[in-house]
Gaussian input, Z-matrix of N, CA and C with variables (Angstrom, degrees):
# hf/3-21g

backbone

0 1
 N
 C     1     B1
 C     2     B2     1     A1
 N     3     B3     2     A2     1     D1
 C     4     B4     3     A3     2     D2
 C     5     B5     4     A4     3     D3
 N     6     B6     5     A5     4     D4
 C     7     B7     6     A6     5     D5
 C     8     B8     7     A7     6     D6
 N     9     B9     8     A8     7     D7
 C    10    B10     9     A9     8     D8
 C    11    B11    10    A10     9     D9
 N    12    B12    11    A11    10    D10
 C    13    B13    12    A12    11    D11
 C    14    B14    13    A13    12    D12
 N    15    B15    14    A14    13    D13
 C    16    B16    15    A15    14    D14
 C    17    B17    16    A16    15    D15
 N    18    B18    17    A17    16    D16
 C    19    B19    18    A18    17    D17
 C    20    B20    19    A19    18    D18
 N    21    B21    20    A20    19    D19
 C    22    B22    21    A21    20    D20
 C    23    B23    22    A22    21    D21
 N    24    B24    23    A23    22    D22
 C    25    B25    24    A24    23    D23
 C    26    B26    25    A25    24    D24
 N    27    B27    26    A26    25    D25
 C    28    B28    27    A27    26    D26
 C    29    B29    28    A28    27    D27
 N    30    B30    29    A29    28    D28
 C    31    B31    30    A30    29    D29
 C    32    B32    31    A31    30    D30
 N    33    B33    32    A32    31    D31
 C    34    B34    33    A33    32    D32
 C    35    B35    34    A34    33    D33
 N    36    B36    35    A35    34    D34
 C    37    B37    36    A36    35    D35
 C    38    B38    37    A37    36    D36
 N    39    B39    38    A38    37    D37
 C    40    B40    39    A39    38    D38
 C    41    B41    40    A40    39    D39
 N    42    B42    41    A41    40    D40
 C    43    B43    42    A42    41    D41
 C    44    B44    43    A43    42    D42
 N    45    B45    44    A44    43    D43
 C    46    B46    45    A45    44    D44
 C    47    B47    46    A46    45    D45
 N    48    B48    47    A47    46    D46
 C    49    B49    48    A48    47    D47
 C    50    B50    49    A49    48    D48
 N    51    B51    50    A50    49    D49
 C    52    B52    51    A51    50    D50
 C    53    B53    52    A52    51    D51
 N    54    B54    53    A53    52    D52
 C    55    B55    54    A54    53    D53
 C    56    B56    55    A55    54    D54
 N    57    B57    56    A56    55    D55
 C    58    B58    57    A57    56    D56
 C    59    B59    58    A58    57    D57
 N    60    B60    59    A59    58    D58
 C    61    B61    60    A60    59    D59
 C    62    B62    61    A61    60    D60
 N    63    B63    62    A62    61    D61
 C    64    B64    63    A63    62    D62
 C    65    B65    64    A64    63    D63
 N    66    B66    65    A65    64    D64
 C    67    B67    66    A66    65    D65
 C    68    B68    67    A67    66    D66
 N    69    B69    68    A68    67    D67
 C    70    B70    69    A69    68    D68
 C    71    B71    70    A70    69    D69
 N    72    B72    71    A71    70    D70
 C    73    B73    72    A72    71    D71
 C    74    B74    73    A73    72    D72
 N    75    B75    74    A74    73    D73
 C    76    B76    75    A75    74    D74
 C    77    B77    76    A76    75    D75
 N    78    B78    77    A77    76    D76
 C    79    B79    78    A78    77    D77
 C    80    B80    79    A79    78    D78
 N    81    B81    80    A80    79    D79
 C    82    B82    81    A81    80    D80
 C    83    B83    82    A82    81    D81
 N    84    B84    83    A83    82    D82
 C    85    B85    84    A84    83    D83
 C    86    B86    85    A85    84    D84
 N    87    B87    86    A86    85    D85
 C    88    B88    87    A87    86    D86
 C    89    B89    88    A88    87    D87
 N    90    B90    89    A89    88    D88
 C    91    B91    90    A90    89    D89
 C    92    B92    91    A91    90    D90
 N    93    B93    92    A92    91    D91
 C    94    B94    93    A93    92    D92
 C    95    B95    94    A94    93    D93
 N    96    B96    95    A95    94    D94
 C    97    B97    96    A96    95    D95
 C    98    B98    97    A97    96    D96
 N    99    B99    98    A98    97    D97
 C   100   B100    99    A99    98    D98
 C   101   B101   100   A100    99    D99
 N   102   B102   101   A101   100   D100
 C   103   B103   102   A102   101   D101
 C   104   B104   103   A103   102   D102
 N   105   B105   104   A104   103   D103
 C   106   B106   105   A105   104   D104
 C   107   B107   106   A106   105   D105
 N   108   B108   107   A107   106   D106
 C   109   B109   108   A108   107   D107
 C   110   B110   109   A109   108   D108
 N   111   B111   110   A110   109   D109
 C   112   B112   111   A111   110   D110
 C   113   B113   112   A112   111   D111
 N   114   B114   113   A113   112   D112
 C   115   B115   114   A114   113   D113
 C   116   B116   115   A115   114   D114
 N   117   B117   116   A116   115   D115
 C   118   B118   117   A117   116   D116
 C   119   B119   118   A118   117   D117
 N   120   B120   119   A119   118   D118
 C   121   B121   120   A120   119   D119
 C   122   B122   121   A121   120   D120
 N   123   B123   122   A122   121   D121
 C   124   B124   123   A123   122   D122
 C   125   B125   124   A124   123   D123
 N   126   B126   125   A125   124   D124
 C   127   B127   126   A126   125   D125
 C   128   B128   127   A127   126   D126
 N   129   B129   128   A128   127   D127
 C   130   B130   129   A129   128   D128
 C   131   B131   130   A130   129   D129
 N   132   B132   131   A131   130   D130
 C   133   B133   132   A132   131   D131
 C   134   B134   133   A133   132   D132
 N   135   B135   134   A134   133   D133
 C   136   B136   135   A135   134   D134
 C   137   B137   136   A136   135   D135
 N   138   B138   137   A137   136   D136
 C   139   B139   138   A138   137   D137
 C   140   B140   139   A139   138   D138
 N   141   B141   140   A140   139   D139
 C   142   B142   141   A141   140   D140
 C   143   B143   142   A142   141   D141
 N   144   B144   143   A143   142   D142
 C   145   B145   144   A144   143   D143
 C   146   B146   145   A145   144   D144
 N   147   B147   146   A146   145   D145
 C   148   B148   147   A147   146   D146
 C   149   B149   148   A148   147   D147
 N   150   B150   149   A149   148   D148
 C   151   B151   150   A150   149   D149
 C   152   B152   151   A151   150   D150
 N   153   B153   152   A152   151   D151
 C   154   B154   153   A153   152   D152
 C   155   B155   154   A154   153   D153
 N   156   B156   155   A155   154   D154
 C   157   B157   156   A156   155   D155
 C   158   B158   157   A157   156   D156
 N   159   B159   158   A158   157   D157
 C   160   B160   159   A159   158   D158
 C   161   B161   160   A160   159   D159
 N   162   B162   161   A161   160   D160
 C   163   B163   162   A162   161   D161
 C   164   B164   163   A163   162   D162
 N   165   B165   164   A164   163   D163
 C   166   B166   165   A165   164   D164
 C   167   B167   166   A166   165   D165
 N   168   B168   167   A167   166   D166
 C   169   B169   168   A168   167   D167
 C   170   B170   169   A169   168   D168
 N   171   B171   170   A170   169   D169
 C   172   B172   171   A171   170   D170
 C   173   B173   172   A172   171   D171
 N   174   B174   173   A173   172   D172
 C   175   B175   174   A174   173   D173
 C   176   B176   175   A175   174   D174
 N   177   B177   176   A176   175   D175
 C   178   B178   177   A177   176   D176
 C   179   B179   178   A178   177   D177
 N   180   B180   179   A179   178   D178
 C   181   B181   180   A180   179   D179
 C   182   B182   181   A181   180   D180
 N   183   B183   182   A182   181   D181
 C   184   B184   183   A183   182   D182
 C   185   B185   184   A184   183   D183
 N   186   B186   185   A185   184   D184
 C   187   B187   186   A186   185   D185
 C   188   B188   187   A187   186   D186
 N   189   B189   188   A188   187   D187
 C   190   B190   189   A189   188   D188
 C   191   B191   190   A190   189   D189
 N   192   B192   191   A191   190   D190
 C   193   B193   192   A192   191   D191
 C   194   B194   193   A193   192   D192
 N   195   B195   194   A194   193   D193
 C   196   B196   195   A195   194   D194
 C   197   B197   196   A196   195   D195
 N   198   B198   197   A197   196   D196
 C   199   B199   198   A198   197   D197
 C   200   B200   199   A199   198   D198
 N   201   B201   200   A200   199   D199
 C   202   B202   201   A201   200   D200
 C   203   B203   202   A202   201   D201
 N   204   B204   203   A203   202   D202
 C   205   B205   204   A204   203   D203
 C   206   B206   205   A205   204   D204
 N   207   B207   206   A206   205   D205
 C   208   B208   207   A207   206   D206
 C   209   B209   208   A208   207   D207
 N   210   B210   209   A209   208   D208
 C   211   B211   210   A210   209   D209
 C   212   B212   211   A211   210   D210
 N   213   B213   212   A212   211   D211
 C   214   B214   213   A213   212   D212
 C   215   B215   214   A214   213   D213
 N   216   B216   215   A215   214   D214
 C   217   B217   216   A216   215   D215
 C   218   B218   217   A217   216   D216
 N   219   B219   218   A218   217   D217
 C   220   B220   219   A219   218   D218
 C   221   B221   220   A220   219   D219
 N   222   B222   221   A221   220   D220
 C   223   B223   222   A222   221   D221
 C   224   B224   223   A223   222   D222
 N   225   B225   224   A224   223   D223
 C   226   B226   225   A225   224   D224
 C   227   B227   226   A226   225   D225
 N   228   B228   227   A227   226   D226
 C   229   B229   228   A228   227   D227
 C   230   B230   229   A229   228   D228
 N   231   B231   230   A230   229   D229
 C   232   B232   231   A231   230   D230
 C   233   B233   232   A232   231   D231
 N   234   B234   233   A233   232   D232
 C   235   B235   234   A234   233   D233
 C   236   B236   235   A235   234   D234
 N   237   B237   236   A236   235   D235
 C   238   B238   237   A237   236   D236
 C   239   B239   238   A238   237   D237
 N   240   B240   239   A239   238   D238
 C   241   B241   240   A240   239   D239
 C   242   B242   241   A241   240   D240
 N   243   B243   242   A242   241   D241
 C   244   B244   243   A243   242   D242
 C   245   B245   244   A244   243   D243
 N   246   B246   245   A245   244   D244
 C   247   B247   246   A246   245   D245
 C   248   B248   247   A247   246   D246
 N   249   B249   248   A248   247   D247
 C   250   B250   249   A249   248   D248
 C   251   B251   250   A250   249   D249
 N   252   B252   251   A251   250   D250
 C   253   B253   252   A252   251   D251
 C   254   B254   253   A253   252   D252
 N   255   B255   254   A254   253   D253
 C   256   B256   255   A255   254   D254
 C   257   B257   256   A256   255   D255
 N   258   B258   257   A257   256   D256
 C   259   B259   258   A258   257   D257
 C   260   B260   259   A259   258   D258
 N   261   B261   260   A260   259   D259
 C   262   B262   261   A261   260   D260
 C   263   B263   262   A262   261   D261
 N   264   B264   263   A263   262   D262
 C   265   B265   264   A264   263   D263
 C   266   B266   265   A265   264   D264
 N   267   B267   266   A266   265   D265
 C   268   B268   267   A267   266   D266
 C   269   B269   268   A268   267   D267
 N   270   B270   269   A269   268   D268
 C   271   B271   270   A270   269   D269
 C   272   B272   271   A271   270   D270
 N   273   B273   272   A272   271   D271
 C   274   B274   273   A273   272   D272
 C   275   B275   274   A274   273   D273
 N   276   B276   275   A275   274   D274
 C   277   B277   276   A276   275   D275
 C   278   B278   277   A277   276   D276
 N   279   B279   278   A278   277   D277
 C   280   B280   279   A279   278   D278
 C   281   B281   280   A280   279   D279
 N   282   B282   281   A281   280   D280
 C   283   B283   282   A282   281   D281
 C   284   B284   283   A283   282   D282
 N   285   B285   284   A284   283   D283
 C   286   B286   285   A285   284   D284
 C   287   B287   286   A286   285   D285
 N   288   B288   287   A287   286   D286
 C   289   B289   288   A288   287   D287
 C   290   B290   289   A289   288   D288
 N   291   B291   290   A290   289   D289
 C   292   B292   291   A291   290   D290
 C   293   B293   292   A292   291   D291
 N   294   B294   293   A293   292   D292
 C   295   B295   294   A294   293   D293
 C   296   B296   295   A295   294   D294
 N   297   B297   296   A296   295   D295
 C   298   B298   297   A297   296   D296
 C   299   B299   298   A298   297   D297
 N   300   B300   299   A299   298   D298
 C   301   B301   300   A300   299   D299
 C   302   B302   301   A301   300   D300
 N   303   B303   302   A302   301   D301
 C   304   B304   303   A303   302   D302
 C   305   B305   304   A304   303   D303
 N   306   B306   305   A305   304   D304
 C   307   B307   306   A306   305   D305
 C   308   B308   307   A307   306   D306
 N   309   B309   308   A308   307   D307
 C   310   B310   309   A309   308   D308
 C   311   B311   310   A310   309   D309
 N   312   B312   311   A311   310   D310
 C   313   B313   312   A312   311   D311
 C   314   B314   313   A313   312   D312
 N   315   B315   314   A314   313   D313
 C   316   B316   315   A315   314   D314
 C   317   B317   316   A316   315   D315
 N   318   B318   317   A317   316   D316
 C   319   B319   318   A318   317   D317
 C   320   B320   319   A319   318   D318

   B1=1.4638
   B2=1.5323
   B3=1.3575
   B4=1.4419
   B5=1.5493
   B6=1.3171
   B7=1.4505
   B8=1.4936
   B9=1.3268
   B10=1.4637
   B11=1.5289
   B12=1.3047
   B13=1.4743
   B14=1.5111
   B15=1.3039
   B16=1.4438
   B17=1.5269
   B18=1.3124
   B19=1.4625
   B20=1.5263
   B21=1.3148
   B22=1.4366
   B23=1.5286
   B24=1.2996
   B25=1.4919
   B26=1.5430
   B27=1.3295
   B28=1.4631
   B29=1.5251
   B30=1.2948
   B31=1.4729
   B32=1.5104
   B33=1.3202
   B34=1.4362
   B35=1.5094
   B36=1.3222
   B37=1.4705
   B38=1.5341
   B39=1.2965
   B40=1.4447
   B41=1.5121
   B42=1.3432
   B43=1.4608
   B44=1.5411
   B45=1.3433
   B46=1.4646
   B47=1.5146
   B48=1.3556
   B49=1.4734
   B50=1.5293
   B51=1.3332
   B52=1.4597
   B53=1.5022
   B54=1.3172
   B55=1.4713
   B56=1.5332
   B57=1.3402
   B58=1.4836
   B59=1.5213
   B60=1.3127
   B61=1.4262
   B62=1.5352
   B63=1.3042
   B64=1.4813
   B65=1.5088
   B66=1.3389
   B67=1.4474
   B68=1.5261
   B69=1.3351
   B70=1.4848
   B71=1.5297
   B72=1.3117
   B73=1.4972
   B74=1.5165
   B75=1.3295
   B76=1.4894
   B77=1.5025
   B78=1.2826
   B79=1.4741
   B80=1.5120
   B81=1.3361
   B82=1.4339
   B83=1.5165
   B84=1.3471
   B85=1.4485
   B86=1.5335
   B87=1.2914
   B88=1.4661
   B89=1.4998
   B90=1.3005
   B91=1.4647
   B92=1.5067
   B93=1.3344
   B94=1.4560
   B95=1.5240
   B96=1.3191
   B97=1.4618
   B98=1.5270
   B99=1.3166
   B100=1.4567
   B101=1.5171
   B102=1.2833
   B103=1.4864
   B104=1.5208
   B105=1.3108
   B106=1.4857
   B107=1.5298
   B108=1.3161
   B109=1.4707
   B110=1.5160
   B111=1.3262
   B112=1.4601
   B113=1.5167
   B114=1.2975
   B115=1.4597
   B116=1.5218
   B117=1.2957
   B118=1.4807
   B119=1.5136
   B120=1.3004
   B121=1.4677
   B122=1.5283
   B123=1.3322
   B124=1.4432
   B125=1.5372
   B126=1.3229
   B127=1.4588
   B128=1.5026
   B129=1.3031
   B130=1.4659
   B131=1.5262
   B132=1.3265
   B133=1.4740
   B134=1.5293
   B135=1.3148
   B136=1.4987
   B137=1.5134
   B138=1.3226
   B139=1.4369
   B140=1.5428
   B141=1.3254
   B142=1.4797
   B143=1.5071
   B144=1.3017
   B145=1.4589
   B146=1.5460
   B147=1.3154
   B148=1.4885
   B149=1.5259
   B150=1.3355
   B151=1.4770
   B152=1.5090
   B153=1.3221
   B154=1.4577
   B155=1.5056
   B156=1.2981
   B157=1.4583
   B158=1.5136
   B159=1.3081
   B160=1.4156
   B161=1.5285
   B162=1.3362
   B163=1.4891
   B164=1.5133
   B165=1.3198
   B166=1.4605
   B167=1.5059
   B168=1.3453
   B169=1.4524
   B170=1.5297
   B171=1.3383
   B172=1.4784
   B173=1.5255
   B174=1.3138
   B175=1.4598
   B176=1.5404
   B177=1.3149
   B178=1.4329
   B179=1.5341
   B180=1.3271
   B181=1.4447
   B182=1.5372
   B183=1.3283
   B184=1.4240
   B185=1.5132
   B186=1.3269
   B187=1.4661
   B188=1.5236
   B189=1.3050
   B190=1.4721
   B191=1.5336
   B192=1.3403
   B193=1.4542
   B194=1.5209
   B195=1.3177
   B196=1.4755
   B197=1.5073
   B198=1.3488
   B199=1.4586
   B200=1.5210
   B201=1.3433
   B202=1.4321
   B203=1.5134
   B204=1.3186
   B205=1.4736
   B206=1.5373
   B207=1.3215
   B208=1.4849
   B209=1.4995
   B210=1.3235
   B211=1.4688
   B212=1.5511
   B213=1.3325
   B214=1.4794
   B215=1.4998
   B216=1.3379
   B217=1.4472
   B218=1.5158
   B219=1.3307
   B220=1.4666
   B221=1.4996
   B222=1.3235
   B223=1.4526
   B224=1.5353
   B225=1.2949
   B226=1.4623
   B227=1.4898
   B228=1.2824
   B229=1.4664
   B230=1.5303
   B231=1.3245
   B232=1.4615
   B233=1.5209
   B234=1.3320
   B235=1.4379
   B236=1.5281
   B237=1.3509
   B238=1.4709
   B239=1.5128
   B240=1.3295
   B241=1.4813
   B242=1.5110
   B243=1.3231
   B244=1.4772
   B245=1.5308
   B246=1.3000
   B247=1.4587
   B248=1.5044
   B249=1.3312
   B250=1.4511
   B251=1.5150
   B252=1.3277
   B253=1.4611
   B254=1.5345
   B255=1.3275
   B256=1.4968
   B257=1.4974
   B258=1.3455
   B259=1.4684
   B260=1.5253
   B261=1.3540
   B262=1.4777
   B263=1.5240
   B264=1.3108
   B265=1.4663
   B266=1.5315
   B267=1.3199
   B268=1.4795
   B269=1.5353
   B270=1.3094
   B271=1.4880
   B272=1.5253
   B273=1.3301
   B274=1.4549
   B275=1.5477
   B276=1.3326
   B277=1.4325
   B278=1.4979
   B279=1.3198
   B280=1.4538
   B281=1.5290
   B282=1.3067
   B283=1.4415
   B284=1.5028
   B285=1.3568
   B286=1.4563
   B287=1.5288
   B288=1.3640
   B289=1.4573
   B290=1.5391
   B291=1.3254
   B292=1.4546
   B293=1.5018
   B294=1.3250
   B295=1.4760
   B296=1.5502
   B297=1.3014
   B298=1.4809
   B299=1.5323
   B300=1.2915
   B301=1.4802
   B302=1.5191
   B303=1.3068
   B304=1.4888
   B305=1.4958
   B306=1.3193
   B307=1.4520
   B308=1.5230
   B309=1.3350
   B310=1.4593
   B311=1.5085
   B312=1.3230
   B313=1.4877
   B314=1.5087
   B315=1.3138
   B316=1.4677
   B317=1.5056
   B318=1.3347
   B319=1.4488
   B320=1.5111
   A1=111.10
   A2=115.81
   A3=118.54
   A4=111.42
   A5=116.19
   A6=121.05
   A7=112.85
   A8=118.03
   A9=120.33
   A10=112.87
   A11=115.89
   A12=119.29
   A13=112.81
   A14=118.38
   A15=124.05
   A16=107.91
   A17=115.23
   A18=118.64
   A19=109.99
   A20=118.60
   A21=122.61
   A22=113.65
   A23=118.26
   A24=121.43
   A25=110.72
   A26=120.67
   A27=118.38
   A28=111.71
   A29=117.16
   A30=119.04
   A31=111.58
   A32=117.09
   A33=120.80
   A34=113.39
   A35=116.37
   A36=120.60
   A37=111.16
   A38=118.03
   A39=120.57
   A40=112.15
   A41=117.19
   A42=120.41
   A43=112.97
   A44=116.43
   A45=121.05
   A46=109.41
   A47=117.26
   A48=120.57
   A49=110.77
   A50=117.62
   A51=121.85
   A52=109.55
   A53=117.28
   A54=122.96
   A55=110.13
   A56=115.61
   A57=119.59
   A58=110.17
   A59=118.16
   A60=121.15
   A61=113.93
   A62=115.81
   A63=118.92
   A64=113.53
   A65=117.44
   A66=121.57
   A67=112.29
   A68=116.20
   A69=121.14
   A70=110.88
   A71=117.72
   A72=120.20
   A73=111.19
   A74=114.73
   A75=119.25
   A76=113.48
   A77=120.48
   A78=121.88
   A79=109.77
   A80=118.43
   A81=120.79
   A82=111.40
   A83=116.32
   A84=120.17
   A85=114.75
   A86=117.38
   A87=119.96
   A88=110.41
   A89=117.73
   A90=121.66
   A91=112.01
   A92=116.76
   A93=120.95
   A94=111.40
   A95=117.62
   A96=120.57
   A97=110.32
   A98=116.84
   A99=119.79
   A100=111.62
   A101=117.79
   A102=121.45
   A103=111.09
   A104=117.27
   A105=120.36
   A106=109.65
   A107=116.75
   A108=120.16
   A109=112.02
   A110=115.32
   A111=118.44
   A112=112.37
   A113=118.78
   A114=122.55
   A115=115.89
   A116=117.45
   A117=121.45
   A118=109.46
   A119=118.82
   A120=121.43
   A121=112.90
   A122=119.38
   A123=121.22
   A124=112.30
   A125=116.70
   A126=121.00
   A127=111.37
   A128=116.34
   A129=122.34
   A130=111.09
   A131=116.25
   A132=119.82
   A133=112.54
   A134=115.72
   A135=119.18
   A136=110.66
   A137=117.78
   A138=121.50
   A139=111.60
   A140=115.54
   A141=119.24
   A142=111.43
   A143=118.16
   A144=121.35
   A145=109.96
   A146=115.34
   A147=118.73
   A148=111.71
   A149=116.02
   A150=119.11
   A151=112.27
   A152=117.98
   A153=120.99
   A154=110.62
   A155=119.23
   A156=123.65
   A157=111.84
   A158=119.47
   A159=122.26
   A160=114.61
   A161=115.61
   A162=119.11
   A163=110.49
   A164=119.77
   A165=122.57
   A166=115.05
   A167=117.32
   A168=119.79
   A169=114.29
   A170=117.01
   A171=119.85
   A172=109.00
   A173=115.90
   A174=121.63
   A175=109.38
   A176=118.26
   A177=121.84
   A178=113.65
   A179=118.47
   A180=120.75
   A181=112.59
   A182=118.19
   A183=122.05
   A184=107.95
   A185=117.80
   A186=121.63
   A187=111.49
   A188=122.31
   A189=120.19
   A190=112.72
   A191=117.35
   A192=119.66
   A193=110.76
   A194=114.90
   A195=120.44
   A196=110.85
   A197=117.44
   A198=122.04
   A199=110.11
   A200=119.11
   A201=121.97
   A202=112.06
   A203=115.68
   A204=121.41
   A205=109.36
   A206=117.60
   A207=121.30
   A208=111.50
   A209=117.64
   A210=121.91
   A211=109.03
   A212=115.95
   A213=120.31
   A214=111.37
   A215=118.27
   A216=122.20
   A217=111.80
   A218=116.31
   A219=120.58
   A220=111.59
   A221=117.83
   A222=123.01
   A223=111.77
   A224=117.65
   A225=121.87
   A226=114.47
   A227=119.50
   A228=122.59
   A229=107.85
   A230=114.93
   A231=120.56
   A232=109.42
   A233=117.52
   A234=123.42
   A235=107.48
   A236=115.16
   A237=118.17
   A238=112.05
   A239=113.63
   A240=119.89
   A241=109.70
   A242=115.75
   A243=121.86
   A244=111.65
   A245=116.77
   A246=121.21
   A247=111.15
   A248=117.61
   A249=120.76
   A250=112.67
   A251=115.49
   A252=120.37
   A253=110.70
   A254=114.68
   A255=118.04
   A256=111.09
   A257=117.21
   A258=118.90
   A259=114.61
   A260=117.77
   A261=119.57
   A262=113.60
   A263=116.89
   A264=120.31
   A265=114.26
   A266=115.88
   A267=118.43
   A268=111.60
   A269=117.86
   A270=119.44
   A271=113.02
   A272=119.82
   A273=116.96
   A274=114.82
   A275=120.04
   A276=121.22
   A277=115.28
   A278=118.89
   A279=121.23
   A280=112.46
   A281=119.09
   A282=120.56
   A283=112.66
   A284=120.35
   A285=118.51
   A286=114.45
   A287=116.01
   A288=119.08
   A289=110.47
   A290=118.11
   A291=121.64
   A292=110.41
   A293=118.59
   A294=122.64
   A295=108.82
   A296=116.44
   A297=119.75
   A298=110.58
   A299=118.10
   A300=121.38
   A301=111.72
   A302=116.14
   A303=121.47
   A304=109.18
   A305=117.84
   A306=121.73
   A307=111.27
   A308=117.01
   A309=121.62
   A310=113.50
   A311=115.23
   A312=119.02
   A313=113.82
   A314=119.98
   A315=119.80
   A316=115.45
   A317=118.31
   A318=119.07
   A319=112.27
   D1=-26.84
   D2=-179.85
   D3=-57.91
   D4=-36.16
   D5=179.77
   D6=-65.85
   D7=-21.34
   D8=175.93
   D9=-67.17
   D10=-22.08
   D11=-176.02
   D12=-117.30
   D13=-7.26
   D14=175.01
   D15=-122.78
   D16=167.35
   D17=173.27
   D18=-69.83
   D19=158.81
   D20=-175.66
   D21=-61.91
   D22=-41.62
   D23=-174.70
   D24=-62.89
   D25=-50.62
   D26=-179.07
   D27=-63.07
   D28=-35.72
   D29=177.39
   D30=-65.22
   D31=-45.01
   D32=175.86
   D33=-57.35
   D34=-47.44
   D35=-178.23
   D36=-67.68
   D37=-36.52
   D38=177.85
   D39=-63.36
   D40=-48.97
   D41=179.52
   D42=-68.66
   D43=-35.41
   D44=177.17
   D45=-62.89
   D46=-48.19
   D47=-179.01
   D48=-64.62
   D49=-38.10
   D50=178.77
   D51=-63.43
   D52=-46.68
   D53=-176.41
   D54=-65.02
   D55=-45.26
   D56=179.17
   D57=-62.47
   D58=-44.36
   D59=178.74
   D60=-64.72
   D61=-32.36
   D62=179.81
   D63=-78.74
   D64=-39.47
   D65=-177.84
   D66=-82.76
   D67=-37.69
   D68=-176.81
   D69=-125.66
   D70=64.98
   D71=-177.97
   D72=-62.76
   D73=136.77
   D74=174.40
   D75=80.94
   D76=-7.76
   D77=178.50
   D78=-84.08
   D79=145.50
   D80=174.78
   D81=-55.16
   D82=142.30
   D83=-173.38
   D84=-57.58
   D85=-44.62
   D86=-178.82
   D87=-60.62
   D88=-47.22
   D89=-179.97
   D90=-64.87
   D91=-39.33
   D92=179.90
   D93=-65.90
   D94=-38.93
   D95=179.18
   D96=-67.96
   D97=-41.46
   D98=177.27
   D99=-62.79
   D100=-39.99
   D101=176.12
   D102=-67.60
   D103=-38.14
   D104=176.66
   D105=-59.68
   D106=-45.82
   D107=179.76
   D108=-62.82
   D109=-40.32
   D110=-177.52
   D111=-78.07
   D112=-39.12
   D113=-171.04
   D114=-100.81
   D115=-30.30
   D116=-173.37
   D117=-136.01
   D118=52.20
   D119=-176.69
   D120=-61.87
   D121=-23.44
   D122=178.84
   D123=-61.07
   D124=-35.38
   D125=174.59
   D126=-61.36
   D127=-45.89
   D128=-179.42
   D129=-63.66
   D130=-42.10
   D131=175.07
   D132=-61.64
   D133=-43.13
   D134=179.45
   D135=-63.77
   D136=-44.78
   D137=-178.31
   D138=-63.33
   D139=-46.51
   D140=-179.38
   D141=-66.38
   D142=-43.59
   D143=-178.12
   D144=-65.82
   D145=-45.90
   D146=179.82
   D147=-61.03
   D148=-45.73
   D149=-179.17
   D150=-60.75
   D151=-39.68
   D152=-177.61
   D153=-78.63
   D154=-53.07
   D155=-177.09
   D156=-59.64
   D157=-50.57
   D158=-172.58
   D159=-70.06
   D160=-16.16
   D161=178.74
   D162=-65.78
   D163=-21.60
   D164=179.08
   D165=-80.66
   D166=-3.86
   D167=-177.34
   D168=-70.68
   D169=-21.48
   D170=-179.54
   D171=-136.16
   D172=171.65
   D173=175.28
   D174=-68.76
   D175=-37.68
   D176=-171.54
   D177=-84.97
   D178=-17.20
   D179=-176.41
   D180=-80.91
   D181=-10.18
   D182=-178.13
   D183=-145.17
   D184=115.69
   D185=-172.44
   D186=-57.28
   D187=-40.15
   D188=178.76
   D189=-59.58
   D190=-36.53
   D191=178.14
   D192=-58.84
   D193=-46.51
   D194=-179.06
   D195=-65.18
   D196=-39.39
   D197=-179.23
   D198=-65.91
   D199=-43.66
   D200=177.21
   D201=-61.91
   D202=-42.16
   D203=177.83
   D204=-59.10
   D205=-47.18
   D206=-178.40
   D207=-64.71
   D208=-42.98
   D209=-178.95
   D210=-64.37
   D211=-44.33
   D212=179.54
   D213=-61.69
   D214=-45.87
   D215=-179.81
   D216=-63.45
   D217=-38.29
   D218=176.89
   D219=-64.40
   D220=-31.23
   D221=177.99
   D222=-81.58
   D223=-0.86
   D224=178.45
   D225=89.57
   D226=11.46
   D227=178.85
   D228=-89.31
   D229=129.27
   D230=-179.59
   D231=-73.71
   D232=128.56
   D233=-179.36
   D234=-117.28
   D235=150.31
   D236=176.75
   D237=-67.59
   D238=154.18
   D239=176.78
   D240=-66.99
   D241=177.29
   D242=178.48
   D243=-54.41
   D244=-53.18
   D245=179.83
   D246=-74.11
   D247=-31.61
   D248=175.83
   D249=-60.02
   D250=-41.73
   D251=176.51
   D252=-61.66
   D253=-44.68
   D254=-179.25
   D255=-61.94
   D256=-48.31
   D257=-175.36
   D258=-79.03
   D259=-26.89
   D260=-179.45
   D261=-89.29
   D262=-27.52
   D263=-173.72
   D264=-123.93
   D265=-52.05
   D266=-173.37
   D267=-65.11
   D268=-52.13
   D269=-177.49
   D270=-68.04
   D271=-49.31
   D272=-177.05
   D273=-76.63
   D274=-25.79
   D275=-177.05
   D276=-111.90
   D277=-51.44
   D278=-175.70
   D279=-68.62
   D280=-46.96
   D281=-178.01
   D282=-58.67
   D283=-46.58
   D284=175.24
   D285=-60.64
   D286=-37.60
   D287=177.59
   D288=-64.66
   D289=-40.30
   D290=178.55
   D291=-65.26
   D292=-40.76
   D293=177.90
   D294=-62.87
   D295=-43.52
   D296=179.28
   D297=-65.73
   D298=-43.19
   D299=177.69
   D300=-62.65
   D301=-38.93
   D302=176.90
   D303=-62.80
   D304=-44.54
   D305=-178.86
   D306=-66.49
   D307=-42.39
   D308=-179.76
   D309=-66.12
   D310=-46.01
   D311=-172.12
   D312=-93.43
   D313=-21.90
   D314=-174.29
   D315=-121.92
   D316=-2.36
   D317=178.95
   D318=-90.56

């Protein structure tokens, strides 16, 4: 959910650093990341997928969403508010698609 309110890259790096620190405490970062990739790649897949997918939940979590909203409003097209987007599109459409994609690719 953090990615819904931050850009994807900071969210990815935050969770990657947290995971590396939790699984390989005290180990140099480069070595810890290489071991994470080799030994626990499921964590890396979960972090990357979550950071990218969840960014689409809001206008501000994904820069293209915000850009499309701004261009549409400038053209005179009425766009839903921040919470309107979440309740009209993200929750009823995106969340089920993300759950389906998780089931298809990770189950």
